[in-house]
VMD Tcl script that draws the C-alpha trace (Angstrom):
set ca {
  {-42.35 33.22 -58.96}
  {-44.69 36.00 -60.05}
  {-44.56 37.51 -56.56}
  {-40.75 37.44 -56.67}
  {-40.70 39.33 -59.93}
  {-43.20 41.88 -58.64}
  {-41.20 42.44 -55.44}
  {-37.94 42.79 -57.30}
  {-39.48 45.13 -59.88}
  {-41.10 47.27 -57.19}
  {-37.93 47.58 -55.16}
  {-35.90 48.14 -58.30}
  {-38.15 50.98 -59.43}
  {-37.97 52.54 -55.97}
  {-34.19 52.49 -56.11}
  {-33.59 53.24 -59.76}
  {-32.06 56.59 -58.95}
  {-29.96 55.11 -56.12}
  {-27.88 52.67 -58.11}
  {-27.29 51.85 -61.72}
  {-25.24 48.84 -60.64}
  {-27.95 46.53 -59.28}
  {-28.47 43.23 -61.05}
  {-31.04 43.92 -63.79}
  {-34.45 42.30 -63.41}
  {-34.04 40.58 -66.78}
  {-30.97 38.73 -65.48}
  {-32.80 37.69 -62.33}
  {-35.71 36.36 -64.39}
  {-33.27 34.45 -66.62}
  {-31.58 32.87 -63.59}
  {-35.00 31.92 -62.19}
  {-35.80 30.16 -65.49}
  {-32.41 28.42 -65.69}
  {-31.92 27.30 -62.10}
  {-34.38 25.51 -59.84}
  {-32.09 26.32 -56.88}
  {-32.09 30.04 -57.63}
  {-35.84 29.97 -58.25}
  {-36.31 28.31 -54.85}
  {-34.08 30.93 -53.18}
  {-35.99 33.80 -54.81}
  {-39.35 32.31 -53.86}
  {-38.11 31.79 -50.32}
  {-37.01 35.40 -49.81}
  {-40.25 36.71 -51.31}
  {-42.30 34.45 -49.06}
  {-40.35 35.57 -46.00}
  {-40.79 39.22 -46.97}
  {-44.53 38.71 -47.53}
  {-44.86 37.16 -44.06}
  {-43.26 40.12 -42.29}
  {-45.54 42.47 -40.44}
  {-46.10 45.91 -41.88}
  {-43.87 47.33 -39.12}
  {-41.07 44.84 -39.86}
  {-41.20 45.69 -43.57}
  {-41.12 49.40 -42.81}
  {-38.17 48.93 -40.49}
  {-36.22 46.74 -42.94}
  {-37.22 48.41 -46.21}
  {-34.23 50.75 -46.61}
  {-31.83 48.01 -45.58}
  {-33.44 45.59 -48.03}
  {-33.22 48.12 -50.86}
  {-29.53 48.65 -50.07}
  {-28.98 44.90 -50.09}
  {-30.67 44.57 -53.48}
  {-28.86 47.50 -55.05}
  {-25.40 47.15 -53.50}
  {-24.61 44.33 -51.10}
  {-26.15 41.45 -53.01}
  {-23.93 42.13 -56.01}
  {-20.83 42.71 -53.87}
  {-21.34 39.44 -52.00}
  {-22.09 37.51 -55.20}
  {-19.04 39.00 -56.96}
  {-16.81 37.89 -54.08}
  {-18.16 34.35 -54.42}
  {-17.67 34.40 -58.20}
  {-14.03 35.47 -57.69}
  {-13.73 32.43 -55.40}
  {-14.88 30.16 -58.23}
  {-18.65 29.93 -57.92}
  {-20.82 30.38 -61.01}
  {-23.05 33.44 -61.19}
  {-26.18 31.43 -60.45}
  {-24.54 29.60 -57.55}
  {-23.27 32.87 -56.09}
  {-26.62 34.63 -56.29}
  {-28.39 31.58 -54.87}
  {-26.03 31.53 -51.89}
  {-26.34 35.24 -51.13}
  {-30.13 35.16 -51.52}
  {-30.38 32.23 -49.09}
  {-28.01 34.02 -46.72}
  {-30.22 37.12 -46.82}
  {-33.33 35.00 -46.22}
  {-31.68 33.47 -43.16}
  {-30.80 36.97 -41.93}
  {-34.38 38.20 -42.38}
  {-35.66 35.21 -40.43}
  {-33.16 35.84 -37.64}
  {-33.79 39.58 -37.20}
  {-37.57 39.18 -37.30}
  {-37.71 36.17 -35.00}
  {-39.29 33.92 -37.62}
  {-38.34 30.26 -37.88}
  {-36.93 28.57 -40.97}
}
mol new
graphics top color blue
foreach p $ca { graphics top sphere $p radius 0.5 }
foreach p [lrange $ca 0 end-1] q [lrange $ca 1 end] { graphics top cylinder $p $q radius 0.2 }
display resetview
């Protein structure tokens, strides 16, 4: 969990000037505390990111920042409009992103 918070904080600080609309770190931390499923999803994506090679991280960094600052919220908002709770929506989109990272880097689940 600590690694997830560090990754999110680092990427958030890198993109602070890019978007004021990204989900605030405090809300992510609160969802981690409230939901074992969301905590698992956050830990999973951090673990996957940590296992990427330096080259893979460099290649995916800008895309990952854009996902964190724009696409994650857009995807989660669409799910919330469809009736999912905030925590459910963010859990689903985080797992979906993890699956994507595994696919594009050739890692297994």
